[in-house]
Structures are given as C-alpha cells and as structure tokens.
MARFI-193812 format. One record per residue: residue number from 1; z, x, y of N, C-alpha, C, O in turn. Coordinates in steps of 0.1 Angstrom, whole numbers, plus 5000, padded with zeros to 4 digits. Layout:
N
{num->NUM; nzz->Z; nxx->X; nyy->Y; cazz->Z; caxx->X; cayy->Y; czz->Z; cxx->X; cyy->Y; ozz->Z; oxx->X; oyy->Y}
...
// end
This chain:
45
{num->1; nzz->2862; nxx->0924; nyy->3459; cazz->2850; caxx->0928; cayy->3452; czz->2852; cxx->0927; cyy->3437; ozz->2843; oxx->0923; oyy->3430}
{num->2; nzz->2864; nxx->0930; nyy->3432; cazz->2866; caxx->0930; cayy->3418; czz->2867; cxx->0915; cyy->3413; ozz->2863; oxx->0912; oyy->3402}
{num->3; nzz->2873; nxx->0906; nyy->3422; cazz->2873; caxx->0892; cayy->3418; czz->2859; cxx->0886; cyy->3417; ozz->2857; oxx->0878; oyy->3408}
{num->4; nzz->2850; nxx->0890; nyy->3425; cazz->2837; caxx->0885; cayy->3425; czz->2830; cxx->0889; cyy->3411; ozz->2823; oxx->0881; oyy->3405}
{num->5; nzz->2833; nxx->0902; nyy->3407; cazz->2827; caxx->0907; cayy->3395; czz->2833; cxx->0899; cyy->3383; ozz->2825; oxx->0895; oyy->3373}
{num->6; nzz->2846; nxx->0896; nyy->3383; cazz->2852; caxx->0889; cayy->3372; czz->2847; cxx->0875; cyy->3371; ozz->2844; oxx->0869; oyy->3361}
{num->7; nzz->2846; nxx->0868; nyy->3383; cazz->2841; caxx->0855; cayy->3383; czz->2826; cxx->0854; cyy->3379; ozz->2822; oxx->0844; oyy->3372}
{num->8; nzz->2818; nxx->0864; nyy->3382; cazz->2804; caxx->0864; cayy->3378; czz->2803; cxx->0866; cyy->3363; ozz->2795; oxx->0859; oyy->3357}
{num->9; nzz->2812; nxx->0874; nyy->3357; cazz->2812; caxx->0876; cayy->3342; czz->2816; cxx->0863; cyy->3335; ozz->2810; oxx->0859; oyy->3325}
{num->10; nzz->2826; nxx->0856; nyy->3341; cazz->2830; caxx->0843; cayy->3335; czz->2819; cxx->0833; cyy->3336; ozz->2817; oxx->0825; oyy->3327}
{num->11; nzz->2812; nxx->0832; nyy->3347; cazz->2802; caxx->0822; cayy->3349; czz->2790; cxx->0825; cyy->3339; ozz->2785; oxx->0816; oyy->3333}
{num->12; nzz->2786; nxx->0837; nyy->3338; cazz->2775; caxx->0841; cayy->3328; czz->2779; cxx->0838; cyy->3314; ozz->2771; oxx->0832; oyy->3307}
{num->13; nzz->2792; nxx->0841; nyy->3310; cazz->2796; caxx->0839; cayy->3297; czz->2797; cxx->0824; cyy->3294; ozz->2793; oxx->0819; oyy->3283}
{num->14; nzz->2802; nxx->0816; nyy->3303; cazz->2803; caxx->0802; cayy->3301; czz->2789; cxx->0795; cyy->3300; ozz->2787; oxx->0786; oyy->3293}
{num->15; nzz->2780; nxx->0800; nyy->3309; cazz->2766; caxx->0794; cayy->3309; czz->2760; cxx->0797; cyy->3295; ozz->2753; oxx->0789; oyy->3290}
{num->16; nzz->2761; nxx->0810; nyy->3290; cazz->2755; caxx->0813; cayy->3278; czz->2761; cxx->0805; cyy->3266; ozz->2753; oxx->0801; oyy->3257}
{num->17; nzz->2774; nxx->0803; nyy->3266; cazz->2780; caxx->0796; cayy->3255; czz->2775; cxx->0781; cyy->3256; ozz->2773; oxx->0775; oyy->3245}
{num->18; nzz->2774; nxx->0776; nyy->3268; cazz->2770; caxx->0762; cayy->3269; czz->2755; cxx->0760; cyy->3264; ozz->2752; oxx->0751; oyy->3257}
{num->19; nzz->2747; nxx->0770; nyy->3268; cazz->2733; caxx->0769; cayy->3264; czz->2731; cxx->0771; cyy->3249; ozz->2723; oxx->0764; oyy->3243}
{num->20; nzz->2739; nxx->0780; nyy->3243; cazz->2738; caxx->0782; cayy->3229; czz->2743; cxx->0769; cyy->3221; ozz->2737; oxx->0766; oyy->3211}
{num->21; nzz->2754; nxx->0763; nyy->3226; cazz->2759; caxx->0751; cayy->3219; czz->2749; cxx->0740; cyy->3220; ozz->2747; oxx->0733; oyy->3210}
{num->22; nzz->2743; nxx->0738; nyy->3232; cazz->2733; caxx->0727; cayy->3233; czz->2721; cxx->0730; cyy->3225; ozz->2715; oxx->0720; oyy->3219}
{num->23; nzz->2716; nxx->0743; nyy->3224; cazz->2705; caxx->0746; cayy->3216; czz->2708; cxx->0743; cyy->3201; ozz->2700; oxx->0737; oyy->3194}
{num->24; nzz->2720; nxx->0747; nyy->3196; cazz->2723; caxx->0745; cayy->3182; czz->2724; cxx->0730; cyy->3179; ozz->2720; oxx->0726; oyy->3168}
{num->25; nzz->2730; nxx->0722; nyy->3188; cazz->2731; caxx->0708; cayy->3186; czz->2717; cxx->0702; cyy->3185; ozz->2715; oxx->0693; oyy->3177}
{num->26; nzz->2708; nxx->0706; nyy->3194; cazz->2695; caxx->0700; cayy->3194; czz->2687; cxx->0705; cyy->3181; ozz->2680; oxx->0697; oyy->3175}
{num->27; nzz->2689; nxx->0718; nyy->3178; cazz->2681; caxx->0724; cayy->3166; czz->2686; cxx->0718; cyy->3153; ozz->2677; oxx->0716; oyy->3144}
{num->28; nzz->2698; nxx->0714; nyy->3152; cazz->2704; caxx->0709; cayy->3139; czz->2704; cxx->0694; cyy->3139; ozz->2711; oxx->0688; oyy->3131}
{num->29; nzz->2697; nxx->0687; nyy->3148; cazz->2697; caxx->0673; cayy->3147; czz->2689; cxx->0668; cyy->3135; ozz->2680; oxx->0675; oyy->3131}
{num->30; nzz->2693; nxx->0657; nyy->3129; cazz->2686; caxx->0652; cayy->3117; czz->2671; cxx->0650; cyy->3119; ozz->2663; oxx->0653; oyy->3110}
{num->31; nzz->2667; nxx->0646; nyy->3130; cazz->2652; caxx->0644; cayy->3133; czz->2645; cxx->0657; cyy->3132; ozz->2634; oxx->0658; oyy->3127}
{num->32; nzz->2651; nxx->0667; nyy->3139; cazz->2644; caxx->0680; cayy->3139; czz->2644; cxx->0686; cyy->3125; ozz->2634; oxx->0693; oyy->3122}
{num->33; nzz->2655; nxx->0685; nyy->3118; cazz->2655; caxx->0691; cayy->3104; czz->2644; cxx->0684; cyy->3095; ozz->2637; oxx->0691; oyy->3088}
{num->34; nzz->2643; nxx->0671; nyy->3096; cazz->2633; caxx->0664; cayy->3088; czz->2619; cxx->0668; cyy->3092; ozz->2611; oxx->0670; oyy->3084}
{num->35; nzz->2617; nxx->0670; nyy->3105; cazz->2604; caxx->0674; cayy->3110; czz->2600; cxx->0688; cyy->3105; ozz->2589; oxx->0690; oyy->3101}
{num->36; nzz->2610; nxx->0697; nyy->3105; cazz->2607; caxx->0711; cayy->3101; czz->2604; cxx->0711; cyy->3086; ozz->2596; oxx->0718; oyy->3081}
{num->37; nzz->2612; nxx->0703; nyy->3078; cazz->2610; caxx->0702; cayy->3064; czz->2596; cxx->0697; cyy->3060; ozz->2589; oxx->0702; oyy->3051}
{num->38; nzz->2592; nxx->0686; nyy->3067; cazz->2579; caxx->0680; cayy->3065; czz->2568; cxx->0690; cyy->3068; ozz->2558; oxx->0691; oyy->3060}
{num->39; nzz->2569; nxx->0697; nyy->3079; cazz->2559; caxx->0707; cayy->3082; czz->2558; cxx->0718; cyy->3072; ozz->2548; oxx->0723; oyy->3069}
{num->40; nzz->2570; nxx->0723; nyy->3067; cazz->2570; caxx->0734; cayy->3057; czz->2564; cxx->0729; cyy->3044; ozz->2556; oxx->0737; oyy->3039}
{num->41; nzz->2567; nxx->0717; nyy->3040; cazz->2561; caxx->0713; cayy->3027; czz->2546; cxx->0710; cyy->3028; ozz->2539; oxx->0711; oyy->3018}
{num->42; nzz->2542; nxx->0705; nyy->3040; cazz->2528; caxx->0703; cayy->3042; czz->2520; cxx->0716; cyy->3041; ozz->2509; oxx->0717; oyy->3036}
{num->43; nzz->2526; nxx->0727; nyy->3047; cazz->2519; caxx->0740; cayy->3046; czz->2519; cxx->0745; cyy->3031; ozz->2509; oxx->0751; oyy->3027}
{num->44; nzz->2529; nxx->0743; nyy->3024; cazz->2529; caxx->0747; cayy->3010; czz->2519; cxx->0740; cyy->3001; ozz->2513; oxx->0746; oyy->2992}
{num->45; nzz->2516; nxx->0728; nyy->3004; cazz->2506; caxx->0720; cayy->2996; czz->2493; cxx->0724; cyy->3001; ozz->2483; oxx->0719; oyy->2996}
// end
C-alpha cells in the first residue's frame, strides 16, 4: 500500500515538472515573444 502511494507521488511530480517545462519552452519561444510584444505595442498605440 505504501509503495503505491510513493509511486503515485513520483508520477504526479514528474508529470507536473514535464508539463511546466514544456509550457515554459513554448511560452518563451522567439515567435511567441515577438507576437506578445506586437500585441502589447498595438494596444498602447
């Protein structure tokens, strides 16, 4: 029973870390940064 709990915690932690790493890689891509900057400066004008 305890082994199942530990493995569940490890799976959840590794899944969250993988999802956050892929989100940050996608969010900080040069195309996305350029798109966000263009939208921000269009709103300011």
